[in-house]
N, C-alpha and C positions, 0 to 999 in steps of 0.2 A: 749300484743295482744293475743287474743284467737286463737286457731288453732284446726284443726280436730284431733281427737284421732287417734293414729296409730304410727308405727315405723318411725323414722326420721334418716337422716344421721347426725351423730354427727360431731362437729367441735372443734376447739381449745378452745372455751368457755366451753366445757364440759370436758376438760382434767382432772380437779381436781376430778370430779365425777367418771370418768373412772378409774383413779388411785386408788380411794377408793375401787372400785370393785376388782381390782388386789390385793390390800393389804389385802382384806378380805380372799382371798384364792390364795396366790401366786403360789402354785404348780399347781392347776387346770388352772390358767390363763397364765402359762409360755409362751405358743406358741404365744398368742396374745400380752402379755406384752412385749416380746422381740421385736416385730415389733414397737409397739407404743413408746417405750423408745427411739428408733432410729429415727423414722419418724414423731412422733406426730400423729395427726388425719387427716392430709391432705390426701385425697384418692390417689392422684397421687404418693406421696412419700410412703404411707403406702402399696400400692399394693392391695388395696381393700377399702371397706367402713366399717366404724363402725356404726352399727345401735343401736339406743336406744329407749326404750319406757318409758314414764313417767307416774306416777300415777295421775298427775294433768294436766289440759289443758294449763298451762303456763310452760315455761321452768323451770325445777326444778330438783329434784334428779332423777338420772337415775335408774329406777327399773329393767329394762331389758337391757341386753347387748349382742350383736351378731356381730361377725366379718364376713364379706362376701368378700372372696377373692378366692385364689386357693382351699381353703377348707371353708365350712360354719361352723363356730364355735360359737354356742350359749353358753355363759358363765353364764348367770344369767337371771332369770325371771320366772314368773308364767305361767300357761297355757294360760292366756290371752295375755301375752307378746309374747309367742311362736306363737300364732295365728296371731298377728300383723307382726311378722317377716316372717311367712309363706306367708302372703298376699304380702309383699314386694318382697320376693324371687320368688313367682309365677309370678308376673308382669315382673320381669327381665328375667325369664327363668333360667334354670339350667346352671350355669357357673362354678360350682365347681366339683372336683373329688370325694369329700366325705363330709359327715357331721361327725364331731368329736368333742368331748368335754364331759362335765359332763353328765352322762347317763340320768338323769331325763329330762334335757333340750333337749338333742339330740333326745331321743325317743318320747318326746311330739311333737317336731317340725316335726319329720318324720311322725307321725300320721297325721299331718295337710297336709303334702306335698305328701304323698305316692300316692294318687289318681292321681296327676298330674305328678309327677316325677318318679313314680315306673314303673316296679318293680326294686328294688335294686339288684345289683349283689350279695351282701351279707350284712347281718345285724349282727354286733357283739355287742350284748347288754350287755355283761358281761365282762368288762375289768377293773380289779382292778388297781387303780392308787396308786403307791407306791413311797416312798421317804425315804431318809436317809440324815441326816445333820451332822453326826459325822463320825469318821474314820471307815472303814469297819471292821467287826468282824473277817474276815479271811485275810490272807496275800495276797495282790495284786500280780498279775503276774508281775515280774520285766522285762519280755521280751516284754510286751505290751508297745508300744510307739506311738507317733504321726507319721502319715504317711507323708512322704516327697513329695513335688510336683512332683519330677522325678519318683515317684513310682506309679503314677496314673494308668498306664497300667497294673501293677501287682495287684493293689487293685480293679480295676473296675470289673473284672469277679466275685469276691467274692460279691461285692455290688449288682451286677445283680442277682446272685443266691439267695441272701437273699431276694431281692425284689420279685422275682418270688415265692419263698416259702411263704413269708408273705402276699403279696397282691394278688397273684394269677394271675397276668398278667406280660407280658414281658415289661419292661420299654423301650425297644429298638424297639417295634413293630411299632410305628407310624412314627418316624422321624429317624429311624436307630440308635437311642440311643444318638443323639446329645444333646438333652435337659437334659437327665439324666446324661450324662457324664459331662456337664457343672455344674450341681448341685453338683455332687460328687467332681469335681475339686474345686468348691468354698469352700466346707467343708474342704478339704485338705489344701487349701491356708489359711483358717482361723485357722488352727491348731485344728480342731474339729473332725478329723477322726483318729481312733486308730486301731492298728493291731498288731498281733504277726506273724512275718514272720519266716518260717522255710525253709531253702534251697531255698530262694527267693519266696516262695509261702505263701499266707495268710492262716493261720489255724484258726485265730480268728479275728473278726472285730466288731467295734461298733462306733457310732458317737454321738456327742452332737448336736442334730438336732436343738434345740432352746435354747437360753440362755438369760435370763433376768438378771437384776442386783441382783436377789436373788436366782434364780433357774436355773439349767441346766437340760434339758430333754434328757435322753439317748435313742437312737433309733438304729434300724438296727443291733441288737446283732445277731451274726452268728458264727457258728463253722463249719469247713469243715466236711462233713458227716462222713468220715472215722476216724475222731478224736473225735467224740462225745462220751460222757460217761466217759471221762477222767478228768473232772473237769476244762477243759480249759476255758469254757464259764463262769463259776462262778468266777474263779480267774481273768479272763480278764475283766469282768464287774466290779469286785471290783477295778481293776486298774483305770478304767475310773471314777468310783465313788470317788475314792481317789483323783484323779486329781481335780474333782469338789469341793469336800469338803475341802481338805487340801490346795491345791494350788490356786484355784480360789475363795475360800470362798463362795461357793454356796451350796444350798441344791441340792442333786442329785435326780432326779425323773425319772420314766418310767411308762408305762402302758403295761399290758400284757393280753393276752386273758384268760378268765376265765377257759377254758378247758385245758390250758397248765399248768398242775399241776407240772410238772417237773421244768419248768422255775420259777414258783412262789416259789417253795421250795428252789431253788438255790438263788433267790434274798433274801429270808428271811435269809438264812445262811450268806449272806453278811451283813445283818442288815437292809435291806429295810422293812418298815412297810406300810401296806395299810392305805392311808389317804383319799381316795375317790373312786369314781366309774366313769369310762369313758364308752362311747359307740361310735361305729363307724358304719356309713352306707356307704358302698362302691358302686360306680356306674361303 
């Protein structure tokens, strides 16, 4: 049956095509692939909709792919596909806190949406996407370990400080921190929050924010301000990367702001190499 051109909500019949997009670039797709591997393409279970655009007027190969949920994540597609996704996003209204993903798609989509959704709080157009799939080149910090559930109250202040530094807003501002506390608690319960404690206080922290069957994405790397410059962050991040590559048999990935040359140098010392380019638009 013929249908009008435009973005459509994908369903389980499109799963093979969607997985093909993930397989083409598993590092860039990690955030979305992690969800789809658990929930499939059912919007209720997925926590959002997967949008696709096809090159032909009948159901066929998915040429453009975009996840619409807490974040709007365009993974693949031409300028035409981004225009289709922008049309659909515009009709729904902004329901996301950010646009994030491969820079070409994010910035093209933002060009389409800016007049309706702008101004953005911040546009980070240069975020190298880095990955390592072998053992780190430096010795991981042996004192970095998984955070235990009963350590939530000690870990949370560091997580809040990191969020404020990185995102520029207080995650506790709207609901007193209940939502952010729940999210951090989930990461701890899943064994994906890591820290170095000294005298009961966090001096380094990081999390595996998303983990697909092939890739784990490290996020929230933070060192207590008075301990910066000692190499704690580099060795700590190496410990989390080692956990991913050696224990969990995943590629470790992360993305970093282009202006943060210190962090990029540290990640390269660990063995991370740039494999792509991300961009983020914050609202």
